[in-house]
All heavy atoms as TSV, in Angstrom:
chain	resi	resn	atom	element	x	y	z
A	1	MET	N	N	118.434	105.611	103.906
A	1	MET	CA	C	117.353	104.943	103.193
A	1	MET	C	C	117.106	103.601	103.865
A	1	MET	O	O	118.046	102.902	104.232
A	1	MET	CB	C	117.762	104.775	101.730
A	1	MET	CG	C	116.742	104.139	100.856
A	1	MET	SD	S	117.285	104.164	99.124
A	1	MET	CE	C	115.847	103.499	98.374
A	2	THR	N	N	115.845	103.239	104.019
A	2	THR	CA	C	115.518	101.959	104.645
A	2	THR	C	C	114.917	101.003	103.614
A	2	THR	O	O	114.287	101.414	102.641
A	2	THR	CB	C	114.518	102.136	105.802
A	2	THR	OG1	O	113.339	102.735	105.297
A	2	THR	CG2	C	115.100	102.979	106.910
A	3	CYS	N	N	115.100	99.739	103.845
A	3	CYS	CA	C	114.626	98.678	102.960
A	3	CYS	C	C	113.106	98.537	103.074
A	3	CYS	O	O	112.569	98.521	104.185
A	3	CYS	CB	C	115.311	97.376	103.344
A	3	CYS	SG	S	114.780	95.941	102.404
A	4	GLU	N	N	112.431	98.414	101.943
A	4	GLU	CA	C	110.982	98.219	101.953
A	4	GLU	C	C	110.610	96.822	102.431
A	4	GLU	O	O	109.519	96.606	102.934
A	4	GLU	CB	C	110.411	98.440	100.553
A	4	GLU	CG	C	110.469	99.870	100.098
A	4	GLU	CD	C	109.894	100.060	98.708
A	4	GLU	OE1	O	109.230	99.138	98.191
A	4	GLU	OE2	O	110.107	101.136	98.140
A	5	ARG	N	N	111.511	95.874	102.278
A	5	ARG	CA	C	111.229	94.483	102.643
A	5	ARG	C	C	111.373	94.237	104.139
A	5	ARG	O	O	110.511	93.625	104.758
A	5	ARG	CB	C	112.177	93.560	101.877
A	5	ARG	CG	C	111.902	92.087	102.108
A	5	ARG	CD	C	112.929	91.203	101.464
A	5	ARG	NE	N	112.842	91.280	100.014
A	5	ARG	CZ	C	113.678	90.673	99.195
A	5	ARG	NH1	N	114.681	89.970	99.683
A	5	ARG	NH2	N	113.547	90.776	97.898
A	6	CYS	N	N	112.501	94.721	104.734
A	6	CYS	CA	C	112.764	94.373	106.143
A	6	CYS	C	C	113.061	95.576	107.032
A	6	CYS	O	O	113.377	95.395	108.203
A	6	CYS	CB	C	113.932	93.396	106.210
A	6	CYS	SG	S	115.527	94.166	105.847
A	7	ASN	N	N	112.997	96.798	106.485
A	7	ASN	CA	C	113.323	98.035	107.207
A	7	ASN	C	C	114.779	98.110	107.626
A	7	ASN	O	O	115.135	98.847	108.543
A	7	ASN	CB	C	112.412	98.244	108.420
A	7	ASN	CG	C	111.000	98.557	108.017
A	7	ASN	OD1	O	110.768	99.215	107.019
A	7	ASN	ND2	N	110.048	98.055	108.777
A	8	GLY	N	N	115.650	97.356	106.955
A	8	GLY	CA	C	117.081	97.407	107.224
A	8	GLY	C	C	117.727	98.602	106.547
A	8	GLY	O	O	117.101	99.344	105.792
A	9	LEU	N	N	119.001	98.783	106.785
A	9	LEU	CA	C	119.760	99.894	106.223
A	9	LEU	C	C	120.169	99.580	104.786
A	9	LEU	O	O	120.749	98.535	104.504
A	9	LEU	CB	C	121.007	100.166	107.062
A	9	LEU	CG	C	121.929	101.274	106.564
A	9	LEU	CD1	C	121.205	102.620	106.606
A	9	LEU	CD2	C	123.202	101.306	107.376
A	10	MET	N	N	119.854	100.509	103.873
A	10	MET	CA	C	120.245	100.375	102.468
A	10	MET	C	C	121.517	101.186	102.245
A	10	MET	O	O	121.617	102.324	102.700
A	10	MET	CB	C	119.149	100.898	101.539
A	10	MET	CG	C	117.814	100.196	101.661
A	10	MET	SD	S	117.793	98.541	100.983
A	10	MET	CE	C	117.656	98.874	99.250
A	11	VAL	N	N	122.492	100.590	101.571
A	11	VAL	CA	C	123.741	101.283	101.255
A	11	VAL	C	C	123.892	101.361	99.740
A	11	VAL	O	O	123.457	100.474	99.002
A	11	VAL	CB	C	124.958	100.570	101.877
A	11	VAL	CG1	C	124.927	100.660	103.396
A	11	VAL	CG2	C	125.052	99.139	101.431
A	12	ARG	N	N	124.524	102.437	99.291
A	12	ARG	CA	C	124.752	102.635	97.858
A	12	ARG	C	C	125.780	101.613	97.371
A	12	ARG	O	O	126.769	101.339	98.047
A	12	ARG	CB	C	125.250	104.044	97.596
A	12	ARG	CG	C	125.538	104.298	96.140
A	12	ARG	CD	C	125.863	105.720	95.898
A	12	ARG	NE	N	124.646	106.277	95.304
A	12	ARG	CZ	C	124.299	107.518	95.312
A	12	ARG	NH1	N	125.067	108.397	95.909
A	12	ARG	NH2	N	123.215	107.927	94.723
A	13	GLU	N	N	125.508	101.051	96.208
A	13	GLU	CA	C	126.400	100.030	95.659
A	13	GLU	C	C	126.326	100.061	94.136
A	13	GLU	O	O	125.286	100.383	93.571
A	13	GLU	CB	C	125.963	98.653	96.169
A	13	GLU	CG	C	126.897	97.550	95.768
A	13	GLU	CD	C	126.560	96.258	96.491
A	13	GLU	OE1	O	126.876	96.140	97.683
A	13	GLU	OE2	O	125.976	95.379	95.849
A	14	GLN	N	N	127.424	99.718	93.486
A	14	GLN	CA	C	127.423	99.594	92.039
A	14	GLN	C	C	127.101	98.137	91.704
A	14	GLN	O	O	127.809	97.220	92.116
A	14	GLN	CB	C	128.772	99.986	91.451
A	14	GLN	CG	C	128.728	100.123	89.959
A	14	GLN	CD	C	129.994	100.736	89.396
A	14	GLN	OE1	O	131.063	100.552	89.957
A	14	GLN	NE2	N	129.860	101.440	88.310
A	15	ILE	N	N	126.000	97.951	90.986
A	15	ILE	CA	C	125.510	96.611	90.657
A	15	ILE	C	C	125.958	96.287	89.239
A	15	ILE	O	O	125.652	97.016	88.293
A	15	ILE	CB	C	123.971	96.555	90.757
A	15	ILE	CG1	C	123.520	97.004	92.149
A	15	ILE	CG2	C	123.464	95.155	90.437
A	15	ILE	CD1	C	122.051	97.313	92.252
A	16	CYS	N	N	126.693	95.189	89.083
A	16	CYS	CA	C	127.239	94.808	87.771
A	16	CYS	C	C	126.644	93.492	87.311
A	16	CYS	O	O	126.406	92.581	88.110
A	16	CYS	CB	C	128.748	94.681	87.839
A	16	CYS	SG	S	129.574	96.227	88.212
A	17	ASP	N	N	126.415	93.397	86.006
A	17	ASP	CA	C	125.906	92.175	85.385
A	17	ASP	C	C	127.079	91.225	85.185
A	17	ASP	O	O	127.991	91.512	84.420
A	17	ASP	CB	C	125.240	92.508	84.057
A	17	ASP	CG	C	124.705	91.289	83.341
A	17	ASP	OD1	O	124.532	90.243	83.987
A	17	ASP	OD2	O	124.450	91.387	82.121
A	18	LEU	N	N	127.057	90.095	85.882
A	18	LEU	CA	C	128.161	89.144	85.789
A	18	LEU	C	C	127.978	88.149	84.667
A	18	LEU	O	O	128.909	87.454	84.297
A	18	LEU	CB	C	128.320	88.403	87.122
A	18	LEU	CG	C	128.642	89.290	88.314
A	18	LEU	CD1	C	128.697	88.454	89.585
A	18	LEU	CD2	C	129.925	90.046	88.104
A	19	GLN	N	N	126.782	88.032	84.109
A	19	GLN	CA	C	126.550	87.062	83.039
A	19	GLN	C	C	127.061	87.571	81.704
A	19	GLN	O	O	127.435	86.790	80.856
A	19	GLN	CB	C	125.069	86.726	82.946
A	19	GLN	CG	C	124.592	85.971	84.159
A	19	GLN	CD	C	123.137	85.570	84.034
A	19	GLN	OE1	O	122.536	85.703	82.979
A	19	GLN	NE2	N	122.559	85.085	85.112
A	20	GLY	N	N	127.051	88.879	81.480
A	20	GLY	CA	C	127.547	89.439	80.229
A	20	GLY	C	C	129.060	89.500	80.252
A	20	GLY	O	O	129.659	90.462	80.687
A	21	ARG	N	N	129.709	88.458	79.824
A	21	ARG	CA	C	131.162	88.356	79.916
A	21	ARG	C	C	131.873	89.328	78.965
A	21	ARG	O	O	132.949	89.802	79.262
A	21	ARG	CB	C	131.603	86.933	79.618
A	21	ARG	CG	C	130.905	85.926	80.516
A	21	ARG	CD	C	131.879	84.969	81.139
A	21	ARG	NE	N	131.196	83.891	81.829
A	21	ARG	CZ	C	130.837	83.949	83.090
A	21	ARG	NH1	N	131.035	85.023	83.774
A	21	ARG	NH2	N	130.246	82.922	83.664
A	22	SER	N	N	131.285	89.608	77.804
A	22	SER	CA	C	131.956	90.453	76.824
A	22	SER	C	C	131.865	91.940	77.171
A	22	SER	O	O	132.739	92.717	76.831
A	22	SER	CB	C	131.376	90.217	75.428
A	22	SER	OG	O	130.003	90.534	75.432
A	23	SER	N	N	130.795	92.344	77.857
A	23	SER	CA	C	130.650	93.746	78.217
A	23	SER	C	C	130.292	93.857	79.690
A	23	SER	O	O	129.622	92.999	80.246
A	23	SER	CB	C	129.558	94.399	77.368
A	23	SER	OG	O	128.304	93.828	77.674
A	24	SER	N	N	130.761	94.916	80.311
A	24	SER	CA	C	130.446	95.106	81.729
A	24	SER	C	C	129.330	96.133	81.838
A	24	SER	O	O	129.497	97.303	81.533
A	24	SER	CB	C	131.682	95.562	82.493
A	24	SER	OG	O	132.154	96.777	81.956
A	25	LEU	N	N	128.172	95.677	82.249
A	25	LEU	CA	C	127.013	96.539	82.430
A	25	LEU	C	C	126.856	96.782	83.920
A	25	LEU	O	O	126.552	95.862	84.684
A	25	LEU	CB	C	125.760	95.873	81.856
A	25	LEU	CG	C	124.449	96.596	82.079
A	25	LEU	CD1	C	124.457	97.940	81.358
A	25	LEU	CD2	C	123.289	95.766	81.590
A	26	CYS	N	N	127.082	98.021	84.354
A	26	CYS	CA	C	126.990	98.371	85.765
A	26	CYS	C	C	126.063	99.559	85.939
A	26	CYS	O	O	126.056	100.472	85.116
A	26	CYS	CB	C	128.355	98.706	86.337
A	26	CYS	SG	S	129.497	97.316	86.350
A	27	VAL	N	N	125.272	99.516	87.004
A	27	VAL	CA	C	124.381	100.617	87.359
A	27	VAL	C	C	124.531	100.906	88.846
A	27	VAL	O	O	124.917	100.041	89.621
A	27	VAL	CB	C	122.902	100.302	87.025
A	27	VAL	CG1	C	122.694	100.136	85.543
A	27	VAL	CG2	C	122.421	99.084	87.771
A	28	ASP	N	N	124.212	102.135	89.222
A	28	ASP	CA	C	124.213	102.500	90.640
A	28	ASP	C	C	122.885	102.109	91.253
A	28	ASP	O	O	121.835	102.287	90.650
A	28	ASP	CB	C	124.446	103.995	90.806
A	28	ASP	CG	C	125.860	104.394	90.435
A	28	ASP	OD1	O	126.775	103.587	90.668
A	28	ASP	OD2	O	126.049	105.513	89.925
A	29	GLY	N	N	122.932	101.560	92.445
A	29	GLY	CA	C	121.720	101.151	93.133
A	29	GLY	C	C	121.956	101.086	94.624
A	29	GLY	O	O	122.935	101.625	95.136
A	30	TYR	N	N	121.053	100.410	95.315
A	30	TYR	CA	C	121.141	100.254	96.765
A	30	TYR	C	C	120.961	98.792	97.133
A	30	TYR	O	O	120.193	98.073	96.504
A	30	TYR	CB	C	120.060	101.086	97.467
A	30	TYR	CG	C	120.277	102.568	97.346
A	30	TYR	CD1	C	119.710	103.288	96.302
A	30	TYR	CD2	C	121.062	103.235	98.272
A	30	TYR	CE1	C	119.921	104.648	96.186
A	30	TYR	CE2	C	121.270	104.605	98.163
A	30	TYR	CZ	C	120.703	105.303	97.116
A	30	TYR	OH	O	120.916	106.646	97.007
A	31	ARG	N	N	121.694	98.354	98.165
A	31	ARG	CA	C	121.587	96.986	98.672
A	31	ARG	C	C	121.333	97.046	100.170
A	31	ARG	O	O	121.953	97.813	100.897
A	31	ARG	CB	C	122.878	96.222	98.409
A	31	ARG	CG	C	122.868	94.789	98.927
A	31	ARG	CD	C	124.147	94.056	98.608
A	31	ARG	NE	N	125.325	94.733	99.100
A	31	ARG	CZ	C	125.826	94.618	100.322
A	31	ARG	NH1	N	125.227	93.834	101.198
A	31	ARG	NH2	N	126.899	95.283	100.685
A	32	CYS	N	N	120.407	96.197	100.638
A	32	CYS	CA	C	120.096	96.128	102.069
A	32	CYS	C	C	121.160	95.297	102.776
A	32	CYS	O	O	121.516	94.207	102.325
A	32	CYS	CB	C	118.715	95.510	102.283
A	32	CYS	SG	S	118.285	95.326	104.038
A	33	LEU	N	N	121.651	95.817	103.899
A	33	LEU	CA	C	122.657	95.085	104.659
A	33	LEU	C	C	122.084	93.887	105.402
A	33	LEU	O	O	122.813	92.949	105.718
A	33	LEU	CB	C	123.332	96.025	105.666
A	33	LEU	CG	C	124.214	97.121	105.057
A	33	LEU	CD1	C	124.754	98.019	106.159
A	33	LEU	CD2	C	125.341	96.520	104.250
A	34	LEU	N	N	120.770	93.891	105.673
A	34	LEU	CA	C	120.168	92.779	106.419
A	34	LEU	C	C	119.688	91.646	105.516
A	34	LEU	O	O	120.039	90.494	105.705
A	34	LEU	CB	C	119.012	93.284	107.287
A	34	LEU	CG	C	119.396	94.184	108.448
A	34	LEU	CD1	C	118.156	94.640	109.194
A	34	LEU	CD2	C	120.359	93.491	109.375
A	35	CYS	N	N	118.852	91.977	104.519
A	35	CYS	CA	C	118.244	90.910	103.705
A	35	CYS	C	C	118.858	90.783	102.313
A	35	CYS	O	O	118.586	89.826	101.599
A	35	CYS	CB	C	116.733	91.117	103.586
A	35	CYS	SG	S	116.241	92.518	102.571
A	36	GLY	N	N	119.677	91.763	101.884
A	36	GLY	CA	C	120.339	91.664	100.588
A	36	GLY	C	C	119.504	92.136	99.412
A	36	GLY	O	O	119.909	91.966	98.265
A	37	ASP	N	N	118.349	92.734	99.656
A	37	ASP	CA	C	117.491	93.224	98.581
A	37	ASP	C	C	118.233	94.277	97.761
A	37	ASP	O	O	118.904	95.147	98.315
A	37	ASP	CB	C	116.216	93.824	99.174
A	37	ASP	CG	C	115.188	94.179	98.121
A	37	ASP	OD1	O	115.179	93.523	97.055
A	37	ASP	OD2	O	114.387	95.089	98.367
A	38	LEU	N	N	118.147	94.180	96.435
A	38	LEU	CA	C	118.788	95.138	95.540
A	38	LEU	C	C	117.730	95.969	94.840
A	38	LEU	O	O	116.735	95.427	94.365
A	38	LEU	CB	C	119.615	94.409	94.470
A	38	LEU	CG	C	120.861	93.685	94.945
A	38	LEU	CD1	C	121.432	92.837	93.835
A	38	LEU	CD2	C	121.889	94.678	95.435
A	39	VAL	N	N	117.938	97.274	94.771
A	39	VAL	CA	C	117.048	98.146	94.018
A	39	VAL	C	C	117.895	99.139	93.233
A	39	VAL	O	O	118.969	99.546	93.667
A	39	VAL	CB	C	116.045	98.910	94.907
A	39	VAL	CG1	C	115.060	97.968	95.558
A	39	VAL	CG2	C	116.735	99.740	95.954
A	40	ASP	N	N	117.406	99.486	92.055
A	40	ASP	CA	C	118.018	100.541	91.256
A	40	ASP	C	C	116.893	101.381	90.669
A	40	ASP	O	O	115.716	101.174	90.987
A	40	ASP	CB	C	118.937	99.972	90.173
A	40	ASP	CG	C	118.223	99.108	89.154
A	40	ASP	OD1	O	116.978	99.021	89.201
A	40	ASP	OD2	O	118.881	98.510	88.294
A	41	ALA	N	N	117.227	102.340	89.831
A	41	ALA	CA	C	116.220	103.251	89.296
A	41	ALA	C	C	115.154	102.513	88.496
A	41	ALA	O	O	113.966	102.823	88.585
A	41	ALA	CB	C	116.885	104.312	88.435
A	42	LEU	N	N	115.534	101.509	87.714
A	42	LEU	CA	C	114.574	100.763	86.896
A	42	LEU	C	C	113.623	99.939	87.771
A	42	LEU	O	O	112.421	99.910	87.530
A	42	LEU	CB	C	115.302	99.855	85.907
A	42	LEU	CG	C	114.431	99.092	84.924
A	42	LEU	CD1	C	113.650	100.064	84.042
A	42	LEU	CD2	C	115.280	98.187	84.069
A	43	ILE	N	N	114.144	99.304	88.796
A	43	ILE	CA	C	113.309	98.527	89.712
A	43	ILE	C	C	112.310	99.440	90.412
A	43	ILE	O	O	111.120	99.112	90.525
A	43	ILE	CB	C	114.174	97.776	90.748
A	43	ILE	CG1	C	114.995	96.683	90.052
A	43	ILE	CG2	C	113.323	97.185	91.858
A	43	ILE	CD1	C	116.041	96.052	90.938
A	44	LEU	N	N	112.761	100.603	90.872
A	44	LEU	CA	C	111.861	101.541	91.542
A	44	LEU	C	C	110.786	102.055	90.598
A	44	LEU	O	O	109.630	102.218	90.992
A	44	LEU	CB	C	112.655	102.703	92.134
A	44	LEU	CG	C	113.588	102.333	93.292
A	44	LEU	CD1	C	114.430	103.533	93.699
A	44	LEU	CD2	C	112.808	101.788	94.465
A	45	GLU	N	N	111.129	102.293	89.318
A	45	GLU	CA	C	110.141	102.739	88.338
A	45	GLU	C	C	109.090	101.666	88.098
A	45	GLU	O	O	107.897	101.953	88.038
A	45	GLU	CB	C	110.834	103.100	87.026
A	45	GLU	CG	C	109.897	103.465	85.908
A	45	GLU	CD	C	109.114	104.756	86.156
A	45	GLU	OE1	O	109.536	105.570	86.981
A	45	GLU	OE2	O	108.069	104.927	85.512
A	46	HIS	N	N	109.505	100.407	87.985
A	46	HIS	CA	C	108.548	99.308	87.781
A	46	HIS	C	C	107.639	99.136	88.993
A	46	HIS	O	O	106.450	98.866	88.839
A	46	HIS	CB	C	109.284	98.012	87.485
A	46	HIS	CG	C	109.865	97.972	86.110
A	46	HIS	ND1	N	110.734	97.001	85.696
A	46	HIS	CD2	C	109.713	98.791	85.044
A	46	HIS	CE1	C	111.081	97.220	84.446
A	46	HIS	NE2	N	110.470	98.313	84.029
A	47	ARG	N	N	108.180	99.284	90.187
A	47	ARG	CA	C	107.348	99.190	91.395
A	47	ARG	C	C	106.332	100.318	91.437
A	47	ARG	O	O	105.191	100.125	91.832
A	47	ARG	CB	C	108.221	99.228	92.646
A	47	ARG	CG	C	108.973	97.948	92.876
A	47	ARG	CD	C	109.782	98.023	94.141
A	47	ARG	NE	N	110.579	96.816	94.307
A	47	ARG	CZ	C	111.502	96.659	95.230
A	47	ARG	NH1	N	111.742	97.621	96.096
A	47	ARG	NH2	N	112.183	95.541	95.301
A	48	ARG	N	N	106.759	101.529	91.046
A	48	ARG	CA	C	105.847	102.663	91.041
A	48	ARG	C	C	104.716	102.435	90.053
A	48	ARG	O	O	103.555	102.682	90.352
A	48	ARG	CB	C	106.588	103.943	90.677
A	48	ARG	CG	C	105.721	105.186	90.751
A	48	ARG	CD	C	106.410	106.399	90.170
A	48	ARG	NE	N	106.671	106.279	88.753
A	48	ARG	CZ	C	105.749	106.442	87.785
A	48	ARG	NH1	N	104.512	106.720	88.114
A	48	ARG	NH2	N	106.061	106.330	86.518
A	49	ARG	N	N	105.042	101.894	88.883
A	49	ARG	CA	C	104.004	101.631	87.879
A	49	ARG	C	C	103.046	100.540	88.324
A	49	ARG	O	O	101.852	100.608	88.066
A	49	ARG	CB	C	104.640	101.208	86.553
A	49	ARG	CG	C	105.250	102.330	85.800
A	49	ARG	CD	C	105.744	101.853	84.473
A	49	ARG	NE	N	106.489	102.891	83.793
A	49	ARG	CZ	C	107.074	102.721	82.642
A	49	ARG	NH1	N	107.026	101.551	82.038
A	49	ARG	NH2	N	107.725	103.719	82.080
A	50	SER	N	N	103.558	99.503	88.989
A	50	SER	CA	C	102.696	98.380	89.372
A	50	SER	C	C	101.780	98.731	90.544
A	50	SER	O	O	100.747	98.106	90.719
A	50	SER	CB	C	103.521	97.148	89.709
A	50	SER	OG	O	104.253	97.349	90.892
A	51	THR	N	N	102.152	99.726	91.339
A	51	THR	CA	C	101.301	100.102	92.462
A	51	THR	C	C	100.402	101.284	92.135
A	51	THR	O	O	99.593	101.686	92.960
A	51	THR	CB	C	102.148	100.459	93.695
A	51	THR	OG1	O	103.021	101.534	93.360
A	51	THR	CG2	C	102.930	99.264	94.187
A	52	ALA	N	N	100.534	101.839	90.930
A	52	ALA	CA	C	99.671	102.957	90.535
A	52	ALA	C	C	98.245	102.451	90.382
A	52	ALA	O	O	98.006	101.315	89.959
A	52	ALA	CB	C	100.156	103.556	89.223
A	53	PRO	N	N	97.264	103.273	90.726
A	53	PRO	CA	C	95.870	102.831	90.597
A	53	PRO	C	C	95.514	102.576	89.139
A	53	PRO	O	O	95.924	103.318	88.250
A	53	PRO	CB	C	95.055	103.979	91.168
A	53	PRO	CG	C	95.976	105.135	91.228
A	53	PRO	CD	C	97.369	104.612	91.244
A	54	THR	N	N	94.788	101.518	88.915
A	54	THR	CA	C	94.365	101.176	87.565
A	54	THR	C	C	92.851	101.253	87.476
A	54	THR	O	O	92.148	101.132	88.478
A	54	THR	CB	C	94.812	99.752	87.182
A	54	THR	OG1	O	94.275	98.846	88.128
A	54	THR	CG2	C	96.323	99.642	87.160
A	55	GLU	N	N	92.367	101.446	86.274
A	55	GLU	CA	C	90.928	101.522	86.054
A	55	GLU	C	C	90.363	100.104	86.089
A	55	GLU	O	O	90.856	99.213	85.416
A	55	GLU	CB	C	90.654	102.162	84.692
A	55	GLU	CG	C	89.193	102.370	84.391
A	55	GLU	CD	C	88.996	103.031	83.030
A	55	GLU	OE1	O	89.809	103.866	82.661
A	55	GLU	OE2	O	88.018	102.664	82.366
A	56	SER	N	N	89.326	99.905	86.890
A	56	SER	CA	C	88.746	98.579	86.982
A	56	SER	C	C	87.912	98.281	85.737
A	56	SER	O	O	87.269	99.162	85.175
A	56	SER	CB	C	87.885	98.445	88.235
A	56	SER	OG	O	86.793	99.331	88.147
A	57	ILE	N	N	87.950	97.028	85.338
A	57	ILE	CA	C	87.193	96.579	84.167
A	57	ILE	C	C	85.944	95.867	84.661
A	57	ILE	O	O	86.024	94.944	85.471
A	57	ILE	CB	C	88.041	95.623	83.306
A	57	ILE	CG1	C	89.300	96.341	82.842
A	57	ILE	CG2	C	87.237	95.102	82.133
A	57	ILE	CD1	C	90.282	95.425	82.135
A	58	GLN	N	N	84.797	96.302	84.189
A	58	GLN	CA	C	83.549	95.662	84.586
A	58	GLN	C	C	82.875	95.106	83.343
A	58	GLN	O	O	82.712	95.808	82.345
A	58	GLN	CB	C	82.631	96.666	85.268
A	58	GLN	CG	C	83.197	97.169	86.572
A	58	GLN	CD	C	82.245	98.121	87.259
A	58	GLN	OE1	O	81.146	98.374	86.787
A	58	GLN	NE2	N	82.673	98.656	88.382
A	59	PHE	N	N	82.519	93.844	83.416
A	59	PHE	CA	C	81.853	93.188	82.305
A	59	PHE	C	C	80.344	93.279	82.506
A	59	PHE	O	O	79.845	93.069	83.603
A	59	PHE	CB	C	82.274	91.716	82.216
A	59	PHE	CG	C	83.739	91.550	81.904
A	59	PHE	CD1	C	84.635	91.211	82.899
A	59	PHE	CD2	C	84.217	91.750	80.622
A	59	PHE	CE1	C	85.978	91.061	82.627
A	59	PHE	CE2	C	85.556	91.605	80.333
A	59	PHE	CZ	C	86.433	91.261	81.338
A	60	THR	N	N	79.645	93.565	81.443
A	60	THR	CA	C	78.197	93.667	81.546
A	60	THR	C	C	77.534	92.302	81.436
A	60	THR	O	O	76.464	92.079	81.957
A	60	THR	CB	C	77.637	94.601	80.465
A	60	THR	OG1	O	78.054	94.121	79.196
A	60	THR	CG2	C	78.143	96.015	80.683
A	61	SER	N	N	78.168	91.385	80.730
A	61	SER	CA	C	77.614	90.035	80.623
A	61	SER	C	C	78.767	89.040	80.714
A	61	SER	O	O	79.872	89.325	80.278
A	61	SER	CB	C	76.878	89.851	79.296
A	61	SER	OG	O	77.771	90.012	78.217
A	62	PRO	N	N	78.517	87.883	81.281
A	62	PRO	CA	C	79.597	86.897	81.405
A	62	PRO	C	C	80.009	86.383	80.036
A	62	PRO	O	O	79.212	86.327	79.095
A	62	PRO	CB	C	78.985	85.787	82.263
A	62	PRO	CG	C	77.517	85.974	82.161
A	62	PRO	CD	C	77.278	87.414	81.860
A	63	ARG	N	N	81.268	86.019	79.931
A	63	ARG	CA	C	81.779	85.481	78.665
A	63	ARG	C	C	81.208	84.097	78.393
A	63	ARG	O	O	80.998	83.716	77.267
A	63	ARG	CB	C	83.301	85.398	78.716
A	63	ARG	CG	C	83.950	86.742	78.742
A	63	ARG	CD	C	85.432	86.586	78.702
A	63	ARG	NE	N	86.059	87.901	78.859
A	63	ARG	CZ	C	87.334	88.099	78.766
A	63	ARG	NH1	N	88.153	87.087	78.540
A	63	ARG	NH2	N	87.842	89.302	78.920
A	64	MET	N	N	81.001	83.346	79.448
A	64	MET	CA	C	80.498	81.977	79.329
A	64	MET	C	C	79.285	81.841	80.232
A	64	MET	O	O	79.300	82.322	81.361
A	64	MET	CB	C	81.559	81.001	79.807
A	64	MET	CG	C	82.091	80.071	78.781
A	64	MET	SD	S	83.363	79.094	79.566
A	64	MET	CE	C	82.912	77.545	78.976
A	65	PRO	N	N	78.227	81.183	79.773
A	65	PRO	CA	C	77.102	80.990	80.676
A	65	PRO	C	C	77.523	80.097	81.848
A	65	PRO	O	O	78.336	79.201	81.712
A	65	PRO	CB	C	76.048	80.326	79.804
A	65	PRO	CG	C	76.768	79.799	78.633
A	65	PRO	CD	C	78.019	80.608	78.459
A	66	ARG	N	N	76.968	80.382	83.006
A	66	ARG	CA	C	77.293	79.573	84.176
A	66	ARG	C	C	76.642	78.204	84.080
A	66	ARG	O	O	75.538	78.056	83.605
A	66	ARG	CB	C	76.812	80.283	85.432
A	66	ARG	CG	C	77.536	81.574	85.662
A	66	ARG	CD	C	77.093	82.196	86.930
A	66	ARG	NE	N	77.746	83.477	87.085
A	66	ARG	CZ	C	77.816	84.131	88.205
A	66	ARG	NH1	N	77.233	83.643	89.272
A	66	ARG	NH2	N	78.439	85.269	88.276
A	67	LEU	N	N	77.364	77.217	84.595
A	67	LEU	CA	C	76.843	75.855	84.625
A	67	LEU	C	C	76.000	75.692	85.886
A	67	LEU	O	O	76.403	76.084	86.976
A	67	LEU	CB	C	77.976	74.841	84.605
A	67	LEU	CG	C	78.867	74.881	83.356
A	67	LEU	CD1	C	80.011	73.882	83.517
A	67	LEU	CD2	C	78.060	74.561	82.115
A	68	VAL	N	N	74.844	75.104	85.744
A	68	VAL	CA	C	73.953	74.899	86.879
A	68	VAL	C	C	73.703	73.398	87.013
A	68	VAL	O	O	73.347	72.720	86.058
A	68	VAL	CB	C	72.605	75.639	86.658
A	68	VAL	CG1	C	71.678	75.382	87.816
A	68	VAL	CG2	C	72.848	77.114	86.440
A	69	ALA	N	N	73.913	72.898	88.223
A	69	ALA	CA	C	73.684	71.483	88.478
A	69	ALA	C	C	72.181	71.214	88.501
A	69	ALA	O	O	71.405	71.981	89.052
A	69	ALA	CB	C	74.299	71.054	89.796
A	70	ALA	N	N	71.785	70.100	87.896
A	70	ALA	CA	C	70.352	69.778	87.834
A	70	ALA	C	C	69.924	69.003	89.031
A	70	ALA	O	O	70.584	68.336	89.713
A	70	ALA	CB	C	70.060	68.974	86.584
């Protein structure tokens, strides 16, 4: 697997939440050996959703009249 950011080599790694001291939250993911980018299933799902085509919104009339200099 190659990194989307730098085309470096991604290796499988267990990513753990270090801030949650009372519970250990760990997920499987990938880390780039060159730039350190981390991705897991949730990150990939969010990227897929954000790059999906969206329906454009077209306004028929402006919300505010334009100001014209006299």
